[in-house]
N, C-alpha and C positions, 0 to 999 in steps of 0.2 A: 089447642086453640092458637091463632096467629094474631099477635097484638102489637107488632113492632113496625112492620112494613105492609104495604098493600101488595102482597105477593100471593098469587093464586096457587093452589095445591099442584096444578099441572106444571107451573114453572119450577116449583120446588122439586117435583118428581124428575123433571128434565135435568136439573143441576145435580141431583143425587145420582142420576144415571151416568152423567159425565164423570163424576168423581169415582164412583164405584166401578165404572166401566174400565177406567185405566188400570185399576188394581186387578180386576178380574182378567183383563187381557194379558197382563204380565204373568199372572198365575197360570193361565191356560198354556202360554208359551213354555213356562218351566215344566208343566205337567207333560206336554207332548215331547219335550226334549228328554225328560227322564225315561219315558216309554221307548223312545227311539234308541237310547243308549242300551237299555235292557235287550231290545230286539237285536241290536247289532252284536252285543256280547253273545247272545244265543246263536246267531248266525255264524259267528267266528268259531265257536267251539262245536258246532253241529257237524257230524260226519255224514248224515243222510242228506243227499243232494235235494230231495224233494222238500224236506223240512227247512233246509237252508234257503231255498228259493221262496218258500212260503214266508219266512221271516223277512227277507228283503222286500217282498211284495207288501208286507204289512208296514215296513218302514216308509216305502214310497207312498202308500196310502195315507199314513199319518202326516207326511209333509204336504201332500196335495189337498187334504181336507181340513187342515188345521184352521185356516181363516174362515172357511164356510161354516165349520162347526162353531166357532166363536160367535159369528154373526147370528146364527140360528139360536145359539144359547142366550145371547143378549136379548133377542126378540122374545124368547120364551119367558124371560123374567118379567116382562111387562104385560103378559096375558092376564086379564082380570079374573078369568075363571077357566080352569082346566082340570082334567081328571087327575093329573099327577099331583095336584095340591092336596088331595084327600086320600090318595092311594097309600097302602102300607109299604114299608120299606122293602119287605121281601118280594112284593109284587113289582116294584120298580127295578130291583136288582136281579130277581130270578133265582135267588139262592138264599135260604134262611140263615145258613152259617155265615155267609159273607154279609148278610144284612145285619146280624148281631154285631159283627166286627165294625161295620160302618157306623152303626148307632153309637158304639163306644167311642170311636174317634170323633164323631160329631159332638158328643158330650164333653170330650176333652178339649175340643176347640172352643166350646162355650166357656169352659173354665179358664182357658188362656185369655180370651177376650174380656172376661170378667164383667165389671160393672159398665164398661163402655158399651158393650153389646146390649146389655139390659136396658140402659137408658135409650139407646137408639130404637130398640124394639118398642118401648113405650111411646116414643115420639112418632114413630111410623103408625102405631095404632091410633094416635090422636089424629094424624093426617087422614087415615082411612075413614075414621068416623066423620070427619068434616066433608070429605068428597070421595065416596066409595067408588065412583065410576073412573076417576082419573088415577087414584092411588090404590093399587091392589093390596089386599091384606098381607101383612108380613113382607112387604117389599124389601129386598136386599138383606133379609135376615139370614143367618147361617142355614136354617132349615129350608127356606124357600130357594136359595141359590143351589143347595145340594139337591133338592127335588128336581129343579129345572135341569141341572147337569145330568142327573140319571135319566131324565126323560129324553134328552137329546142324544144320549149314547146308545139308544136302542138300535139305531141304523148302522152302527159300526160293527166290524167283525168281532167275534167272541174273544179272540186272543188280545186284540187291542183294547176292547171294552173293559175286560177284567183288569188289565194293567192300569188303565186310567182310573178305574174305581179304587184300586188298591192304593194309589199314590195321591188321590184327590185331597185327602186331609192334610198330609204333610207338605204338599207343594202349593196348596191354595188356602185352605181354611186356617191353618196355623199361622199364616202370614198376614191375616186381615186385621190384626189388632190395631195397628196404627191408623188404618183407613176409617175404622169406626170412631176413633177420636176426632178425626177430621170431619166426618159426617155430623157428629154431635155438635161440634163447634159451629158448623154452617146452620144447622137447625136452630141453635140458640140465637144466632145472629138474626135470622128471619122471624124469630118469635114463636117457634113451634115448641111448646112446653106441654108436659103432661097435665091432665086436668087438675090434679091435686098438687098444689104448690106449698110445700112446707119443708122445713129443715129436718131431715131425718137421718138417723144413724144407719149407715150401710150395713152394720153388723147386727142391727136389731133383729133382722129376720133369722139370724143364726141361732137366737135364743129360743128354745122350744117353749111354746105357750100352751098351757092347758094340758100338758102331757104328764101324767103322774109318773114319778120315778119308779123304775122297776127294781124289785128287790135283787140285790147282788149277794152272792155267797161271800161269807167272811173268810178272807185269806190272811192268816197271821203275818206273813212276810211282806204283804203289800201295804204301804202307808195309806191311811184312811183320810189324811188331811187333803184339802183342795189346793190346786196350784194358784199362782198369783193372778189376780185380776188385771185388766189392762193398765189400770193406774199403778198397781203394785209392780207390774212388769216394767213400766217406765222407770220406777225408782231402782229396780234391780239392774237396769241397763246403763244407768248413768256412769257408775265406775268402770264398766266394760268399755264404754265409748272413750272415757278419759285414758284408759290403758291403750286403746287403739291409737289415739292421738300421740301418745308417748312412744309408739313403735312396737307395742306388744300385739302380735297378730294371732295369739293362741286361741282367742275367742271368736275368730272369724272363720266362716265356712269357706272352704277352698274348692276350686274346680280346676281340672287339669286339661280338658279338651273342649272343643267347640260343642255346644249343645249338651253340656255336662252339668248344668245347673238345674237341679230338680227341686221344686218347691217342697215336696215331702221330705227329701233328704235334708234340706235346709231347716225345716221345722223340727225334725228329729234332732239335728245338731244343736239348735238353740235350746230346746227343752232339756237335752242332756247336759248342757253347760250350766243351766240355771237350777234344775232340779233333777240330778242324775238318777235318783232312786224313785222318782215319782212316775207312775205309769201315765201314758198319754190320756187315758180315760178319766183321770182325776183332774186334768186341767179344765178350767172353765171354757165353755164353748167359744165365748167371745175372744178370749186370749188365744185359743188355738186358731181361730179364723184370722185374727190380726197377723199372726206369724205366717200363716199360709198365704194370705193375700199379698203380704210384703214379698214373700218368696216368689210369687207369680209375677209381681211387678218387676222385680229385679231379673227374673228369668227371661222376660220378654226382651231385655236389653243384652244380657250376658250370653244368651244362646244365639245371638245374631252373628253369623259367620262373616258378615261384611265389616264388622268392627275390628280394628287392629287389636291383637292380643294384649299389647301393653296398655291400651286404653280400657280394655275390659277389666284388667287387674286394678286399674285406678278406680273404676266404678265399683268394683267389689269391696274396696276398702270402706265404702260408705254404708255398708249393709247394716251395721249396728246403729248408726245415726239415723238411717231411714226407719228402722224398726222402732227406735225410741220416739221419733217424731210421729209415726203412725199410732203408737200407743197413747200419746198425749193429745194429738190433734185429729179429731174424727173427720175433718175436711180433707185430709190427705188422700184417702181412698175414694172419696166421692167427687172431688174436684179435680178435673183433668188439667186445670190451669194453676194448680198449686205450685208455689215456687220450687219445692223440692222435686216435684214431678217434672217441671221445666228443666231443672238442673240435670236430672238423669237423661232426659231426651236430648239436651244439647251436648252433653258429654258423648252420647252415642253418635250424634250427628258429626261431631268433630272427629271422632275415631274412625268413622267410615268415609271421610273426605280424603281422597288421595293427596290433596295439596296441604292438608292440615295435620294429618295423623303423624307424620314424622316429628313434628314439634310437640313433644310430650311434656316439656318443661312448663309450657304456658298453662296447662291444666293441673299438673302435679303440684304447683305452688299454692293452689287454693283449696286442695282437698282438706288440709288441716284446719284452715279457717272456717270452711263449711261445717265441719263437725263441731267446732267450737261454737259456731253460731247456733247450731241445734241445741246445744247445752245451755247457752247463756241468753241469746236473744234471737229467736226464730225470725223476727221481722227483718233481720239483715240478709236473709236468704234471697230476697228480691234483688238486692245489690249484686250478689254473686251470679244470679241468673242473668241479669243484664250484662255483666262482665263476660260470661260465657257466650251470650248471644253476639257480642261484638267480635269475640274470637272466631265464632262460627262463620261470620260474614267477612272474615279476613281483614278486619280493621286493626290498626296498630293500637295496642293497649299497654298501659303502664300498670303492671301487676304490683300489688303492695309487697313491700319487702317482707318475706316470711321471717318470723321470729326464730332465732336459733334455739332449737329444743334439744334435749338429750337424744331424741331419736335421730335428728339430723347428724349430730356428732357421731353417734354409733354407726350410722349408715356410711359416713365418710371413712371410719376406721375399717368397716367391713369391706368396702370397695378397695381400700389400700391393701388389706391382707389378701384379698382375692387377686388383685393385680400382681402382687409379688408371687403368689402361688402359681398363677398362670405363666408368669415369666420363667419360673423354674421348670415347669412342665415343658414349655417350648424349648428351653435350653437343653433339657434331657433328650429330646427327640432330634435336635440338630447337633448333638455333640460330635465333634470331629468329622462333620459332614460339610463339604463346600456348599454354600448357599448363594445362588445367583441373585442379582439385584431385583428382578421382578418377584422372586420368591421371598426375599427379605421384606419387600413392601407388602406382600400378601400376609406374612406372619404378623407384621407390626400394625397394619391398618385394617385387617379383616379378622384374622384368627384371634388376636389378643383381645380386642374389645368384645367380640362375640362370645368368647369363652368366659370373660369376666361377667357379662350380663347373664349368661346361662348358669354359671356357678352361683350367682346371687339369687336369681329368680327361681331356678328349678333344681339346682344341686347337681352333683357329679354322678348320680344314679339315674338321671333322666335320659330319655331317648335322644334328644339333641346332643347331649354331651358324648354319648357313645358314638354317634355319627360323626361328630367333628374330629374325634381322635383318629378314626379310620381315614377320613378325608385328609387330615394333616399328613399322615404317613404316605398316602398316595401322592400328595403334592411334592413332598420331599424326594420321593423316588422318581417321579416322572420328570422333574426338572433336570436330572442328570442321566436319563435313560437314552443311550444312543440309538436304540431300536424303537423309539417312540413312533407310534403310528396314528393316523387320524381316528381310528376306532378307540384307541386309548384316550384321546383328547375328548371325544364325544362322551365316553363313559364317565370321565371325570366331571365334565360339565353337567351331565344328568345327576350325578351323585351330589354335586355342590348345590344344585337347584333343590334337590330333595331335602338336604340337611338344613339349608339356610331358610327355605321358604315353606317348610313344613308348618302345619297349623299350630303345633305345640311349641314351636321355636319363637324367638323374639324377632326374627327377620333381620335384614341388613338395611343400614341407612344408605342414602344416595351415594356418598363418597366411597363407602365400603363396597357397594355393588360395582362402581366404576373400577376400583382396584382389582376386584375379582375378574371382571371382564378383560382387563388388561393382561392378567396372568394367563387366562385361557387363550387369548390371542398370541401370547408368547409361546405357549405350548403348541399351538397350531402352526406357528412359523417353524418351530423346532421339528415338528413331525414332517413338514414339507421338505425341510433341509435333509432330514435323515433318509427320505425316499430317493434323493439324488446321489447318495453315497453308496458305492458298491460294497456290500457286506459279504465277504467271502465265506465267513463261518456259518452263514444261515443255510445249512444243509439239512438233510434228513436226520432227525434225531437218532435214528437207529444206527447210523453209520459211525460206529465207535472209532473207526480208523481215521475219521476226518478231524478228530480232536487231538491237541498236542499230547494229552495224557496217554493215548493209545497208539501214537505214531511210532512205528518200528523204524529205527534209523538204519537203513541199508546202504546209504551212500550219500553223495552230495545232492543228488536229485531229491531223495526223500527228505533230507534236511531242509532243502529250499522249500519244498511243499509244506513241511511242517511250519517253517517260519512264516510263509505266506498266510497260512491259516491263522496264525496268531496275530499277525500285523493287520489289525482292523482299524481303518481310519475312523476317528470319532467325528461326529458332526459338529461338536463344540470345539472350535479351533481358535487360538489366540489371534487377534487381528494383526498384531505387529510381528508375528513369527516369520522369519525369512523363508524364501522358497527353497525346496530341497534341491541339492546339487548332486551330480553323480558320485562325488567323493563321499557326501553324507550318506547316500543310499548304500554305497559299498561298505562304509563303516558300520551302518546299522545292520546290514546282513551278516557281517563278520561277528558283531556282538550277539546277534540272535542265534547264530550257529554255535557260538561259544557257550551261550546259555543252555542250548539243547544238549550239547556234549557234557556240560557240567552237571546237568540234571539227570543224565542217563544212568550213572552209577547208583544214584540214590534210588531211582525207580527200580532198578534190578535188584538192589540190596534189600528192598522192602519185603520181598518174597510174597507179594500179593498178586493174585491173578489180574490180568488186564483185559481179558475177554469179557465184554459187556453182557452177552447172552449167558455166559457161564455164571457170572456173578449174580445176574437176575434170577437164575434157576436155583441158587443156593437157599436153603431154608433159613439160615442165619441172617442173610441179607434181606430176605422177604420179611422176616420177623422184625428186624431192626427198622425198616422203613414203615411197616405197618404200625409200629409203636409210635413213630414220629408223626404219622398222619392223624393219629387219634389223640396225641398229647397237646395239640393246638399250640405248639411252640413256634415262635417267629425266628427265621434264619436270615442272616445277612449273607446272601448268595453271591459268590464270586463268579463273574461271567467272562473275565478276560483282563489282560493287563491294560491299565489306563482307564478302565471303566469303573463307574460307581457301583458299590454293593447294592443289591436289590433286596428289600425286605419282603419276604414271601414265606409261605407255609408249605410243608410237604403235603401234596394232595394224594398221590399214590405212586406205586411202582409198576410200570408197564413191563410185565414179564416177557411178553412176546417180542418186544423191540429193545429191551434192555435200557429203558429210559426212565428217569425220575421226573415226574410232573410236579411243578410248583404252582401254587395258586395264591390269589390275593385274599383279602379278608371276607369277600363275598363268595369265595369258592370257585371263581372263574380261573381257568387255566391261563397263566401268564408266561410260563417259561418251562421248557423241557430240556434236560441235559442228560448225556449218557451216564449210566450208573457208575462206571469206572471213574469218570471225571469227577463226579460228585464225591465219591469216597476218597479219591486222592486229595481233593480240596479240603475235605473234612479232616483227614489225617494231618495235612499240612497247615491246618488252622487258617486257610484262606476263606473257607465257608465256615461260619460259626453261629452260635446262638446269639440273639440280641440280648437276652438276659441269661446269665450263667446258671447252669443247673448241674449240680454234682451227679445226679442220677444219669444224665445224658453223657457226661464225661466218662462215667464208669461203663455205660453200655457201649460207647465208641471204642474204649480200650479193649473190652472183651471181644468186640467184633473184629478188631484188628488182629488180636491173637488167634482167633478162630480162622481168619482168612489166611494167615501165615502158616498155620498148621495144615490147612487144606492144600496150600501150594507145596509144602514139603511132602505130603502124601502122594502127590502126583509127580 
């Protein structure tokens, strides 16, 4: 009945159409976008030209018919009587197996929406009874919009239709929980209430009435006592909430990824913490439902990928307080305007606002007081809800000074220890390596704070930590790489975006992102400079005679060619260095020739073959490099005088060309050198392991002895 305003059912229907229409329009856009991505992936990987053309035609049809489909779909929802309202699911879909799957997802969507959808359905039923002509039965319920959707997809091609049906629940139905809360608020304002108005317990229906208990077989190992009632559950949760306020999170259910909060897993975790030996069947039904509904309420927020991960972790710290409040206050689950429900929604709103989510301190400071208010005085929750509302509107607020607790002191100590540990890790990677000014800013302003946050929040075994270590090594190598190219800069930029912006990571703050962008611009400038410098030594890797190791000194011309191959100008030049004069050039050539002559006796005295193809054909050489390629050892590779050592791994030995291929941590080929040059640098300790390994030193010594014996034999 309608008892607050003189509003006709037709006007109420039109307002509901406007509110629900906006949500459904966004859902249909997401749905068609998902199908287009799938069709594009299929077309990209398809080898058959006909099938590829068919996929592209389906994409074009999705884009052209999306708006017409939505308008027809919205009009179908308002039809008072239609055959699709009474048809069976398998008749609408055309496949019984898909119909069963569709019904399961529809039931799951009803569980996600929970009591909000149930109340809306009751109010729509009241409106339909008052005016059946203007308000169709079941208007905008999950079942009616699903039936209308299936009815409108009949005219679409089969490939597109089946994909739309498969993703309908996850892209549309699962995201309608907030809109039902809005619709209920509007119907309450205009006075649309169910016919029976009484305060009822939303968990009362969960208690089976008039059902005689079935006889269960007696199992000696299973406890026969019952679990705690909701009142006893609240008493058991009080010390856990106090421990959570003190910083002990061992009683809190954790989640690692987006959409990883599952109500069933949360319920099992809570039951295991309270009664680890008690089977779930021995718990009272009302207690089980309280835990499950609280898990669903939190899951609607924590599974939202639009909320910043740091804010989701803040909301997750309130889980025990929310469960305690739901156990004591039956209005929490039935009242959408409950202060704690408002607090959760406002925290989610702040975390999804791009202008507000970087400021996590404003919300972190009141999490402890909120939990304390749940324990001592729940009436104070209204004050915290108003405080969060001001924050969500961007108003300046004066948050109360948080009391210094042992948890805060321990957190400060943890942060200090992690900061010291990260400093040692960075120092170990930059040991004896020149660090440019942009790189130093990147280490101090981006890597150091990000690694501290990752170590505290996720630990050193997490995926973001493994990615940041590899990115650190790439940054230190690229800053001094004279052969840096635009492709290397683009690869580094993509890897940095993946590591820092991954859903499981904490992300970068505004200043940190600016520093990272400045470093990428520095690398880009270095790559452009390196393209203007003539690099003589960049020749075919198979040409062993073009390297100084394999150069045969036959006279002054050969010596000059060898020196020219070694004299590679570096793109990184001191700004104040004087210009080269003819005297300096002559002196440099004399010194270079003297170095070549000085090194010649040592090369001939080593009794090691210098023919690259011959070395690559030897079994001992092949076995040595095969062992290094499978050992995952990092090498500091010598690439020439005056150049920085490059940290790479041995990828493989190219036997046909006599070349050793080196790769980065992702396996991409980054450098290839003649095998004779690599062996000569290894024996002279110019190329060496990053971390010493006695087994490698022994293998290298054995290889040298075998090569010298092979030279003596010939």
